[in-house]
FIGUPA-321833 format. One record per residue (C-alpha): residue number from 0; residue in one letter; x, y, z. Coordinates in steps of 0.2 Angstrom, whole numbers, plus 2048, in hexadecimal, padded with zeros to 3 digits. Example, Ala and Ser with C-alpha at 12.3 -4.5 7.8 and 13.67 -1.06 7.14 Angstrom:
REM residues 2
   pos   code     X     Y     Z
     0      a   83E   7EA   827
     1      s   844   7FB   824
This chain:
REM residues 223
   pos   code     X     Y     Z
     0      m   1F5   37E   29D
     1      t   1EC   375   2AB
     2      t   1DB   37E   2B0
     3      n   1D9   381   2C3
     4      r   1CA   377   2C9
     5      a   1BF   37C   2D8
     6      l   1BF   371   2E8
     7      r   1AF   369   2EE
     8      y   1AC   365   300
     9      g   1B4   356   307
    10      g   1BA   34E   317
    11      r   1BC   35A   325
    12      t   1B5   368   31B
    13      l   1A5   35F   318
    14      a   1A3   35B   32A
    15      f   1A6   36D   32F
    16      t   19B   376   322
    17      a   18D   369   323
    18      t   18B   36D   336
    19      a   18D   380   334
    20      l   184   384   324
    21      g   179   375   320
    22      m   173   36E   30F
    23      i   184   368   309
    24      a   182   357   30E
    25      a   173   355   303
    26      a   17C   35B   2F4
    27      v   180   34E   2E7
    28      p   192   34D   2E2
    29      a   195   354   2D0
    30      a   19D   34B   2C2
    31      a   1AE   351   2BE
    32      e   1A9   359   2AE
    33      e   19C   363   2B7
    34      q   1A9   36B   2C3
    35      p   1AC   37E   2C1
    36      t   1BD   385   2BF
    37      a   1C4   390   2CC
    38      e   1C3   39F   2C0
    39      q   1B0   39C   2BE
    40      l   1AD   39C   2D1
    41      m   1B8   3AC   2D3
    42      a   1AD   3B4   2C5
    43      d   19D   3B0   2CF
    44      c   1A5   3B7   2DF
    45      s   1AA   3C7   2D5
    46      s   199   3C9   2CD
    47      g   18F   3C5   2DD
    48      e   187   3B6   2D5
    49      g   18F   3AB   2E3
    50      k   18F   3B1   2F5
    51      c   1A1   3B0   2F9
    52      s   1AD   3B1   308
    53      f   1BF   3AF   309
    54      n   1C2   3A4   318
    55      s   1D0   3A1   325
    56      p   1DC   3AE   31D
    57      q   1EE   3AB   322
    58      i   1FA   3B9   320
    59      g   20C   3B5   31B
    60      e   21C   3BE   31F
    61      a   220   3CD   315
    62      y   22D   3CD   308
    63      l   235   3D9   2FC
    64      g   22E   3D8   2EA
    65      e   238   3D8   2DA
    66      p   240   3E9   2D5
    67      r   237   3F1   2C7
    68      q   23B   401   2BD
    69      v   230   40F   2C2
    70      s   238   41E   2B9
    71      d   23D   423   2A7
    72      l   24F   41F   2A1
    73      l   25D   42C   2A3
    74      f   26A   42B   295
    75      n   27B   433   297
    76      c   283   436   286
    77      t   290   442   28D
    78      d   2A2   43F   293
    79      s   29E   444   2A5
    80      a   292   43E   2B3
    81      a   281   444   2B2
    82      s   274   448   2C0
    83      q   262   44B   2BE
    84      s   253   44A   2C9
    85      m   246   43E   2C3
    86      s   234   43B   2C9
    87      w   22D   42A   2CA
    88      a   21D   421   2CE
    89      d   219   40F   2D2
    90      t   208   406   2D4
    91      v   208   3F4   2DB
    92      g   1F8   3EA   2DA
    93      s   1F3   3D9   2E0
    94      s   1F0   3C8   2D8
    95      h   1E9   3B7   2DE
    96      s   1EE   3A6   2D9
    97      v   1DD   3A1   2D1
    98      g   1D7   3B1   2C9
    99      g   1E5   3BC   2C3
   100      s   1E5   3CE   2C9
   101      v   1DA   3D5   2D7
   102      t   1D0   3E3   2D0
   103      v   1CF   3F3   2DA
   104      g   1BD   3F6   2DF
   105      g   1B8   3E5   2DA
   106      g   1AE   3D8   2E3
   107      i   1BD   3CD   2E7
   108      e   1C7   3DC   2EF
   109      g   1B9   3E0   2FB
   110      i   1B7   3CE   301
   111      i   1C9   3CC   304
   112      t   1CA   3DC   30D
   113      a   1BB   3D8   318
   114      s   1C3   3C7   31D
   115      v   1D4   3CD   321
   116      t   1CE   3DC   32B
   117      a   1C2   3D1   335
   118      t   1CF   3C4   339
   119      y   1DF   3CF   33C
   120      n   1D8   3E0   33E
   121      y   1E4   3E4   330
   122      t   1DF   3EF   321
   123      w   1E4   3E6   311
   124      q   1E7   3F0   301
   125      s   1E6   3E9   2F0
   126      s   1F0   3F7   2E8
   127      h   1FD   403   2EE
   128      t   204   413   2E5
   129      e   213   41D   2E9
   130      t   21B   42C   2E0
   131      s   22A   436   2E3
   132      s   23A   43D   2DB
   133      f   24D   437   2DC
   134      t   25D   43E   2D6
   135      v   265   432   2C9
   136      n   278   432   2C6
   137      v   27D   42A   2B6
   138      k   28F   427   2B0
   139      p   294   42C   29E
   140      g   28D   41F   291
   141      h   281   418   29D
   142      v   26F   418   2A0
   143      g   266   41A   2B1
   144      w   255   418   2B8
   145      i   24C   416   2C9
   146      s   247   405   2CF
   147      r   23B   401   2DE
   148      s   237   3F1   2E8
   149      q   226   3F0   2F1
   150      v   223   3E7   301
   151      m   218   3D9   2FD
   152      q   20D   3CC   307
   153      r   204   3BC   303
   154      i   1F3   3B7   30A
   155      s   1ED   3A6   309
   156      g   1DB   3A0   30C
   157      t   1CC   397   304
   158      w   1BE   39E   2FA
   159      q   1AD   398   2FF
   160      t   19F   39A   2F2
   161      h   18D   398   2F7
   162      y   17F   397   2EA
   163      d   16C   398   2EF
   164      d   169   38A   2E3
   165      p   176   37C   2DF
   166      k   182   381   2D1
   167      w   18D   373   2C9
   168      g   183   368   2D5
   169      h   188   371   2E6
   170      y   183   37F   2F1
   171      y   195   382   2F6
   172      w   1A5   382   2EE
   173      f   1B7   384   2F5
   174      v   1C6   38B   2ED
   175      p   1D7   38D   2F5
   176      d   1E0   39D   2F0
   177      v   1F0   3A8   2F4
   178      v   1EE   3BB   2F2
   179      t   1FE   3C5   2EF
   180      g   1FE   3D7   2F2
   181      p   207   3E7   2F8
   182      a   20A   3E9   30B
   183      p   20D   3F8   315
   184      n   21F   3FE   316
   185      g   228   3F7   326
   186      t   21D   3E7   326
   187      d   227   3D9   32F
   188      g   236   3E5   32E
   189      k   236   3E6   31B
   190      h   237   3F7   313
   191      s   234   3FB   301
   192      a   244   400   2F7
   193      v   247   40E   2EB
   194      v   258   40D   2E2
   195      v   261   415   2D3
   196      r   267   408   2C6
   197      s   272   40A   2B7
   198      r   27B   400   2A9
   199      k   285   403   29A
   200      m   27B   408   28A
   201      t   278   3FB   27D
   202      a   27D   3FF   26B
   203      e   26B   403   266
   204      e   26A   40F   275
   205      k   27A   418   270
   206      k   272   41C   260
   207      l   266   427   26A
   208      c   274   432   26F
   209      s   275   438   25D
   210      t   263   43C   25C
   211      g   25F   442   26E
   212      s   256   453   26E
   213      t   261   45B   27C
   214      q   271   464   278
   215      n   27A   45D   287
   216      k   275   44B   282
   217      v   26E   447   293
   218      f   25C   442   290
   219      t   24E   437   296
   220      h   245   42A   28C
   221      g   235   420   292
   222      g   23A   40F   297
């Protein structure tokens, strides 16, 4: 698997940062083997060893995420339709393209939040949780569950890492990144969706009908 490499200054970026921040022009270009990975720079941002900012955030259009099961499974082993109220809970987190998930309360989360808020006056959330209940109707010989799709949004930007002393031969390193996370319901006209889904039981699942603990053979099972 190819390892992400950090981007050093160059071209127009050098011209801008050398004027605004200084000291970069005096840095000696590092050899390829001395370049850090993007993951190493993100670790320094998270720990505070590097003084990091998430520059020029660009918010993409909201979209509906992939549906995911958020409840237990409801098995109907009877000869008639079954109906049961089921509770559900769903927590959707954030991830970024160069460092995996965004940890709630971590240094990365705070930097992204501050940058997006300053640029757009928009409160970015790295995690969103919802809980509720829904009535699930299941046909005989079928299994049903509750599924939910969360409104999501991507934010692209560039990490700037500043060291008091050169690290890997430079004071500053730049890493492009794309952050994907939950967005408020109704963003760009998109709304989270909660639906009931069902399918026929598999042969293995039908065996559960003979071992279910309830007399009416309508029972739930963790999915």
